[in-house]
C-alpha positions in Angstrom: -28.9 10.3 58.9 -30.8 13.5 58.2 -30.0 15.8 55.3 -28.3 18.8 56.8 -25.4 21.1 56.5 -22.6 21.0 59.1 -19.6 22.9 60.1 -16.3 21.2 59.6 -13.4 23.3 60.8 -13.8 26.6 59.0 -15.6 25.2 56.0 -19.3 24.5 55.6 -20.1 21.3 53.9 -23.1 19.3 53.0 -23.5 16.0 54.8 -24.1 13.4 52.2 -26.3 10.5 53.5 -25.8 8.6 50.2 -22.0 8.4 50.9 -22.6 7.4 54.5 -24.9 4.6 53.3 -22.2 3.5 50.7 -19.6 3.4 53.4 -21.9 1.4 55.7 -22.0 -1.3 53.1 -18.3 -1.0 52.3 -17.1 -1.6 55.8 -18.2 -5.2 55.6 -15.0 -5.7 53.5 -11.5 -5.8 55.2 -10.3 -3.0 52.9 -12.1 0.1 51.7 -10.3 2.2 49.1 -11.7 5.7 48.8 -9.8 6.8 45.7 -10.2 10.1 43.9 -8.3 13.3 43.1 -8.1 16.3 45.3 -11.3 18.1 46.0 -13.8 15.2 45.7 -14.6 15.3 49.5 -13.0 12.0 50.3 -11.8 12.9 53.8 -15.0 14.8 54.7 -17.2 11.9 53.6 -15.2 9.4 55.6 -15.1 11.7 58.6 -18.8 12.3 58.5 -19.3 8.5 58.3 -17.0 7.9 61.2 -18.9 10.3 63.4 -22.2 8.5 62.7 -20.8 5.0 62.7 -21.4 2.8 65.8 -18.0 1.1 65.5 -15.0 2.4 67.3 -12.5 4.3 65.1 -8.7 4.6 65.1 -7.7 7.3 62.6 -4.4 8.6 61.2 -3.9 11.4 58.8 -0.7 10.2 57.1 2.0 12.6 55.9 5.3 12.1 54.0 7.2 12.5 57.3 5.3 9.5 58.7 7.3 7.2 56.4 9.9 7.3 59.2 9.0 4.2 61.3 9.7 6.1 64.6 7.4 9.0 63.7 4.8 6.5 62.4 4.9 4.6 65.8 4.5 7.9 67.7 1.4 8.8 65.7 0.0 5.3 65.4 1.1 3.4 68.6 -0.9 0.3 67.9 0.4 -3.2 67.1 -1.6 -5.6 65.1 -2.1 -7.6 68.4 -3.4 -4.4 70.0 -5.9 -3.9 67.2 -7.1 -7.5 67.2 -7.8 -7.4 71.0 -10.5 -4.8 70.4 -14.0 -5.6 69.2 -14.9 -4.9 65.5 -13.7 -1.4 64.6 -12.4 0.8 61.8 -8.9 1.9 61.1 -8.9 5.1 58.9 -5.7 6.0 57.1 -6.2 9.4 55.4 -3.7 10.3 52.7 -2.7 6.7 52.2 -1.1 7.5 48.9 1.8 9.1 51.0 2.7 5.7 52.5 6.0 4.7 50.8 7.9 2.8 53.5 7.8 -1.0 52.8 7.6 -1.8 56.6 4.6 0.4 57.0 3.0 -1.0 53.9 3.5 -4.5 55.2 2.0 -3.5 58.5 -1.2 -2.4 56.8 -1.3 -5.4 54.6 -1.1 -7.6 57.7 -4.0 -5.8 59.2 -6.1 -6.7 56.2 -5.0 -10.3 56.0 -4.8 -11.2 59.7 -7.7 -9.5 61.2 -10.4 -12.3 61.5 -13.1 -9.8 60.5 -12.4 -7.5 63.4 -10.9 -4.6 61.5 -11.9 -2.7 58.4 -9.1 -0.6 57.0 -10.3 2.5 55.1 -7.6 4.0 53.0 -8.4 7.5 51.7 -6.0 8.3 48.8 -5.5 10.3 45.7 -3.7 7.5 43.9 -3.6 3.7 44.3 -1.6 3.0 47.4 1.5 0.8 47.3 -0.1 -2.1 49.1 -0.8 -5.3 47.0 -4.3 -4.2 46.0 -4.6 -6.6 43.0 -4.1 -9.7 45.1 -6.6 -8.4 47.7 -9.2 -7.5 45.0 -8.9 -11.1 43.5 -9.6 -12.4 47.0 -12.7 -10.2 47.4 -11.1 -8.1 50.2 -11.6 -4.7 48.6 -14.5 -2.3 48.3 -13.8 0.6 46.0 -15.3 4.0 46.2 -14.1 6.2 43.4 -14.7 9.6 41.8 -18.0 8.5 40.2 -19.3 7.6 43.6 -18.0 10.8 45.2 -19.5 13.2 42.6 -22.3 15.4 43.8 -25.8 14.2 42.6 -28.5 16.8 41.8 -30.0 16.8 45.3 -26.6 17.3 46.9 -25.8 20.2 44.6 -29.0 21.9 45.4 -28.3 21.5 49.2 -24.7 22.7 48.7 -25.7 25.8 46.8 -28.5 26.6 49.2 -26.0 26.8 52.1 -23.7 29.3 50.3 
């Protein structure tokens, strides 16, 4: 992917090939946790990757209101069987730290455990989500991308400030 600036909504940002390459490696795992505080560019990095990725993408920007199962099903009308019928693809759950409903947590845990390699779940969050991450990490199911990975390197900073 070329080094370039792009328009994202009303905000200019620098496309970061380094993060897209990292995410390309990460999606070989059933679960990718993109975990960092506000302002690290988590959502933008995952969005840029999804646009360039050759895999189909199902995406949901989760809010506190989506903890109601009815509202969740309206925004995310897929069952696990629906998802497994598709070829290999990504499920992106932005603001995954907002997921508090045990039924919805269990749904996403099942996606990770029962997917036969067809689904990679990317959870973008500000804090560790309430899913059983420890068990999944011990089983080698989790690829972590954290604040250290998301910090701008020197070249990215130069490109960022040259677009201002």
